[in-house]
C-alpha positions in Angstrom: 15.1 2.1 -15.4 16.7 4.6 -13.8 19.0 3.9 -10.5 16.7 6.4 -8.3 13.0 4.9 -9.5 14.6 1.8 -9.1 15.2 2.6 -5.4 12.2 4.5 -5.2 10.3 1.2 -6.3 12.1 -0.8 -3.9 11.8 1.0 -0.5 8.2 2.1 -1.5 7.7 -1.9 -1.7 9.7 -2.8 1.1 8.2 -0.4 3.6 4.2 -1.5 2.4 5.4 -4.8 2.9 6.4 -4.1 6.2 3.6 -1.9 7.0 1.4 -4.0 5.3 1.5 -7.3 6.9 1.7 -5.5 10.5 -1.6 -4.2 9.3 -3.1 -7.5 8.7 -2.1 -8.4 12.2 -4.8 -7.1 14.4 -4.0 -9.2 17.4 -0.4 -8.2 17.1 -1.3 -4.5 18.7 -0.2 -4.9 22.1 3.2 -6.5 21.7 6.8 -4.7 21.5 7.9 -3.2 18.3 10.6 -6.1 18.4 7.2 -8.9 18.8 5.8 -7.5 16.1 8.6 -7.2 13.7 9.6 -10.9 14.4 5.6 -11.7 13.8 5.7 -9.9 10.4 9.3 -12.0 9.6 7.4 -15.6 10.4 4.1 -14.8 8.3 5.9 -13.2 5.3 8.0 -16.6 5.5 5.1 -18.6 6.0 3.8 -17.0 3.6 6.6 -16.4 0.6 7.8 -20.1 1.8 11.6 -18.3 1.8 14.8 -20.4 2.6 17.3 -19.7 5.0 19.2 -16.9 3.4 15.7 -15.0 2.3 14.9 -15.1 5.9 18.0 -14.0 6.9 18.2 -11.0 5.0 14.2 -10.2 5.5 15.1 -10.1 9.1 17.9 -7.5 8.4 15.1 -5.5 7.0 13.3 -5.8 10.2 16.5 -4.9 12.2 17.0 -1.6 9.8 13.7 -1.1 10.4 13.5 -1.4 13.9 16.4 0.9 14.3 15.7 3.9 12.3 12.2 3.5 14.7 14.7 3.6 17.7 16.7 6.5 16.4 13.5 8.5 15.4 11.9 8.2 19.2 15.3 8.7 20.7 14.6 12.4 21.0 10.9 12.5 21.5 10.3 13.3 25.0 12.3 16.4 24.3 10.6 17.2 21.1 7.3 16.6 22.2 8.2 19.1 25.1 9.4 21.4 22.7 6.6 21.2 20.5 4.6 21.9 23.7 6.2 25.1 24.8 5.9 26.5 21.5 2.3 26.0 21.1 2.0 28.2 24.5 3.7 31.1 22.9 1.4 34.1 20.4 3.4 33.0 17.6 5.4 29.8 16.0 8.3 30.1 16.0 9.5 29.1 12.6 12.9 28.9 12.4 12.8 26.2 15.8 10.2 23.9 13.9 12.2 24.0 10.9 15.2 23.0 13.1 12.9 19.9 14.4 12.1 19.3 10.7 15.4 19.0 9.3 16.8 17.5 12.2 14.1 14.3 11.6 15.0 14.9 7.3 18.9 14.5 8.5 17.8 11.0 11.0 15.9 9.7 7.2 18.5 10.5 4.9 21.4 8.9 7.0 19.4 6.0 7.8 18.0 5.2 4.2 21.0 3.7 2.1 21.2 1.2 4.9 16.8 0.4 4.6 17.3 0.8 1.0 20.6 -2.2 0.5 18.4 -4.4 3.2 15.5 -4.3 1.2 17.1 -4.1 -2.0 18.7 -7.7 -0.3 15.6 -9.4 0.4 13.7 -8.2 -2.6 16.6 -9.6 -5.3 17.2 -13.1 -3.1 13.4 -13.7 -3.9 12.6 -15.7 -6.7 9.8 -15.0 -9.5 6.9 -16.4 -8.0 7.9 -14.8 -4.9 8.1 -11.6 -6.5 5.1 -11.9 -8.2 2.6 -12.7 -4.6 4.9 -10.1 -3.3 3.8 -7.4 -5.7 0.1 -8.8 -5.5 0.1 -8.7 -2.0 1.3 -4.8 -2.2 -1.1 -4.0 -4.6 -4.0 -5.3 -2.6 -2.6 -3.1 0.0 -2.7 -0.3 -2.0 -6.1 -0.4 -3.4 -7.8 -1.3 -0.2 -6.6 1.6 2.0 -6.2 4.2 -0.4 -7.6 7.1 1.1 -8.0 5.5 3.9 -7.7 7.9 7.1 -8.0 6.3 10.5 -9.6 9.2 12.4 -12.7 9.2 10.0 
């Protein structure tokens, strides 16, 4: 398998793992991102019966995602104000919109190698039965959320 394809699979699996477990937790929507992340680590640790090394690697995945979240939200208020200001104009400033989008893409591109490494380290630490259970969980989540829109 090509490295790019494996990277994409690992990143997708990790994202689905984190978001899928989070989506299962109907009672944790009121906690902070850190509390929800810790709940996810505890839930996955219990479900996959992780050892201490695996728990540490999963916590590293959580920390990378929380770091990305923090980075992406750091200028949120300013960006929202810029968007509202643009929407008050008779025409859309496409260059400014592209600049905002490109800044977010650059942030994702700069942080994604660390996230991919953390996900890969966690995934590689799992044994065959844990990987199988993780795959089943992700497949189940993909089937149940296919085409689902929250605003319908």
